[in-house]
Steps between C-alpha positions, in 0.01 A plus 500: 500500500419790271715792611646613169499859383181624336480840331299764683298755301619853436844654474800358683468601869764728651605595852250788517213262422628252759513774765147614417381139512658440842361824640148361453533122507821442698321455831732356763836499325680246720362196312274400212359189330579352161237322291570156348301282260527126433370455146502121522273496806329830412562642844614846608614642830740736678814450701623762748828676426646642821706761319435872444263599221746713303476699178675213317230257612231748394664537156507122455129491588414783259696330221323168557810307606343421838162562660490659845232485766507696825389423854258775597551520877795683655640364828299765691170365351456796263462504121604741226226367272204263498341312210160375388555181298218431250502152342270336246344160565606197296187518282551870429866438411394221266255741336776758442740242356237339281393830347828694487775235511725355769719813513212741561510703820220431751480880537292496179216316676203742515378410849851525646548842336160619621565393861851650502363829365232496771760449775721778362206740470373420850847556648539827306172631644646431844816691404714183474687434170535140378749426221422199276755260351478179298602223742626282214310205644126469554397864523593842630668672798375830645781674689459746789807695620560657843744779588577477787449130559182383671440205735408186309176470696394850391590430135296180502204676662516779241493259205223299665287816525559572131400145402186524715404840361543376141216251541464139395781351295436290187468127556798425274736758659668444837667777702774467761651767724879514539659494750308211651658538845522776758852400612797318340546130570772337708750515214428869446305431178145572395279464194664629184387646169671477162625843395377651170694606188663158469418156359284232661715185488201268462310676221801690356270800461614855583343670801456869410333769704159600360349840430161639602332296224676184623717492189876420521738796524786435258754733662600376850650838591174679418306235690713550812484880472121503538495304828396684817467388864175521691453823691562429868204714610265313263625167631439608859156633406390176330636284782316715753163450339252248635198365317183492711244260346147641492201277582355364179127510433315173535393347170229238468609182320384471138166334446623274222821310437808686382562485124752249375850625431605538138745225404815660356728283290873484571813354335496221760142395425571508126803273549290263712234475227769419244643228725150351550453429126476121462759314289393364164235662284443798733872574512540478121194719443632763743839508324329529161300798623818669626680445168199615299463817705866603541715570194814522715457149640437361151821663378703361792371144451569521127850634573573209734416243233664682208822627662537226761584757766351779711661793675477497882230770503301315232531175693375675814199635308401148391548356850291769673210471255462154346707339775246604765203325333402197706732304729738398216423656162607265218526780242749689719708182531496456121602863434795478743608171345485651150708799616747268681454713811563396862196414710620631837298823488189318376518250788552784745193682366290184533599454863347838587209707370669798329309776327464472120704733279316812387450632147729799557789272587435274199494798265842609622640150448366458147420847359484386137216257571326751728464764229150378407397390850164657585349226715415721800454839332200680643465250786590521867590141590520373856751478661720611204547435129656154453455212251402283797154661488437319170550169680277577799204643309361836398656821623304633796440875533705676762314585823431869567781687671251632757188351654278643775558354844199380700251645252210361703571770762448792258136547606581506872459856633767450766763372261404729211667798670751366759691831508195679642463228765865528600465878504222471756728296725776761464259782588389312811861457609570871441195602703605275786852646498357853512283409801803351678703816433220720641473282810877519550495879459218532755688280747827704486524756788552870424867610508599697812638853466879548514649476849205303636731261679713191455200294394455709186770315308327170571172613342648689203418352159806648322514632142776287341439144393 
């Protein structure tokens, strides 16, 4: 199990930083959870520690010696904070790693950043502050603090309203609301969240708090100093709101068929096309095109034959480019044999369908050979710049970032101005409410003069609500 010390970013934490950390993220202080990671099986998890969450434990977490998670629910079914957990899909993660390297943070993914910014902005317009942090795993955490504590059911309802108000989420971003329960379980535990400002044991990446631009804040003390709880009045106001759906105007179905969707390439589909290349002449021709088009790959193959060895990063570059051509690329086998390299990673790559290595990663591995690399200058390859595109054919142009939706409805008078149509429905509702108020006012009897008798109190309307 990997549980060794890993250095945390920033200056060495002190007691003041630990106290500030616990004041925001301590939660219920009678227990906590400790993260573990089995590198051999590539599994991570948490085990409960039924001991107080002290300043010493917080210091160990901030220094990276251990990684602490906290159970959100108190025994009385209240929470001091709630979290929106945003995670990237497997394909989106593969895209990040292929373009920026295995150690790149998923927080750099543009659609994840855009959706997180939309959630934060929507919550801010409701008067609710969300505080982002790098989760260290597959995405980002958005923290919401309560002082005093709120019932877990209310916290979940509040975050659900924010998610609904933010609109549709991207297809490659999932969102979960923590806590997941309204009450603790039989053992007194509930869903937990890994606390920030530490190290994720699985990825060994730091988990800093992020600023308004979703960039890491280097100073943990400054990051903690900017946190604020949600205003209790704003929370009550948002929870008290109810959305009344208005009747939608009827729209005739389109006369013709809907246009076909634009096919967008992905790292997965590119890897599948590489795997589908037939052995023999097609495989050799694909490898020749990759070597002819990529100076870095040519340099790595030449280095394997001349020096009889490759560094681990260089070996990985060969495996995740040439090694992905066809079901069992002979050239990749020959290069590994010439470099006297083990085949375990190559066999593992062939058992799955991993994404090919991108040009940016290859340039970092072999910068001397990449000095004259201009193969994709001025182009916008799909799904990203990689030598694998030489093997699969010509580089396709990237699809437009925006396309009109249901363009065949543009000429429809009803759909051309839906706001005006909805406004008519609102005006009808307002007129009906006014008529009801007038009818109610006409039905109320006139108030009797003072001292008219005991029945006067029964008919009095009263002035205070």
